[in-house]
N, C-alpha and C positions, 0 to 999 in steps of 0.2 A: 364644885370641882376645885380641887386644890391646885394652884399653880406653883410648880417647883421653880425656884429662882436659880439661875445659872449666872456666874460672873460674866460681865460684859465690859470690855474696854470702851469707854465713851471717848469719841474722837470727833469733836466738832471742829473741823479744820477751817481755815480762813476761806477756802473755796466753798465749802458747804455753807458757812455762815453767809457768804455773799449770795448764794443761791436762795437761802431761806429769806434773806432780806428782800431779794428780788420778788419772791412769791408774796411776801407780806405787802409789798408796795402796790399790789393789785387791788387791795382792799382799803376802805377808809381807815384812817388812823385809829378811830375809836372802835373799830371792828376787827382787830387783829385776830381774834378767835376764828374768823371766817377762813383764815389761811391754814387751819389745823390739818385738814385732810391732805392737801398737797405737801405741807411741811412734814407730816408723818411719813409720807411716801419717800420723800428725799432722805430723811434721816434713817429710815429703815434700810433703804438701798445702800446707804453709806456704812451700815453697821451689820453686815453679814445677814441681812434680811430678817432681823428680829429686833424687838424693842423691850429691853428690860425695864423694870419699874424705875430705876435710876435714870435711864434714858428718857422715859416718859416724863419724869419730873423735870429734866433739863428742857424738854420741849415746852412744858408749861411755863417754866421760867422765861424762856425766850419770847413766848407769846404774851406773857403777862397775865396768865389765867391760872385758875386753881388746878392742881394735879388731878383731882377727881374728874375734871372736864376732859382731860386727856384719857384717863382710864376708861371713862364711859364710851368713848369712841373706839379705842383699841380693843376693848372686850366685845363690842357689838359687831364690828366688821371682820369677816374672815380673812381679809387681805392683809391684816396686821397680825404679826406673829409675836407671841409673848414668851417664846423660848426658841433656842436654836432648832432649825428645821433642816430636813434634807435639802441638798443643793437643788435637786430636781423635784419640785412639788407637783405631783399629779393631782390636780383639783377636779374631781369628777362632779358634774352637775347631777344633783339628786332630786330634781323636781319631776313632776308627772311625765312629761314627754320623754325625758331620758330614761326614767324608770320603766315606762311602757316599752321602750326599745332596748332594754337589757343592760343598763348601766350598772345595776347592782351586781350582776354576774361578772361584768368586766372588772369592777372593783375587786371582787373576790379573786378573780383570775390574776389580776395585777399584784395583789397582796401575796398570793401563794407564790407567784413567780419571783417576787422580791424577798420572800421569807419574813414578812412583817404583817402586823395588823394595821387597820386604819388608824392614822394618827401617830404611827411609830416610825421613826427614821431607821433606815437600814444601818447595820453596824458600821459600814464605811462612811456613813453620813451623806451618801449620794442621793438617796431616794426617800420619798415619803408619799403616802397616799392619803388624800383627804376628800371627804364629801362636802360639797358646798351647795348653797341655794342657787337659784336660777342664774345662769350666765347669759341669758338672752339670745340663745341660738337654738331655739326649740325646733326649728325646721331642719336642723342638722344633727338631731339626736341619734345615738348617744354621743356626748361630747365631753371634753375636758379642757381646762386651761393649764398650760405649762409655761410659767413665766408670763410674758405679755401676750402670748399667742394661744389661739384656740385650735384644737384638733377635733375634727368633726367626723360624723359617720364612722365612729370607732368600731373596731372588732379586735379579736385576739391578735391577728396578724399585725395590725397597725400598732397595737400596744407593744408587741414584741419588737417591732422596728424602732419605736420611740425609745424603748429601754436600751437597745443596741446603740442607737445614735447618741444617746446621752453618755453611755459608757465610753464611746469613742470621741466624745467632746464635739460632736457635730451639731449640737443643739444650741442655738442662740436664745437666751432667755429674755432678753430685753430689746425693745425697739428704740434704742437710743444711739 
């Protein structure tokens, strides 16, 4: 899969750098790489929820590791975005319990409702639908993650309400 690069303003503010250094301080000095996941989360949150190659390179520089060590992590985990994404990312769990409970139909329904395919942001940049691996809420299938929050026992009516709430700015994406 070819990754199309988009320009991204890199803005490592003093406050962000303080937070990064605080995270790094939780690990032994010779194990700075151990801070990679929490640092990537902080940096992504501070940069419109995505990580360009240049920003990944900056993280590698900060941690004193090779850029490829950052790329390996960013390309492996679905929670790291390599391009600009919709503000409201509907991440539907696609493992067996959710599939057995109709998540694929809900994903199709959501895509049709928003006028996009899976992995495509809406023209206004508000929404995107993505299928992800197990989110660990199998007893509540079908479910999805929206920001830091799970939405469980989904059906078309609940999806409609989530879309409406997002459009009205009623959805909080982060538990911070």
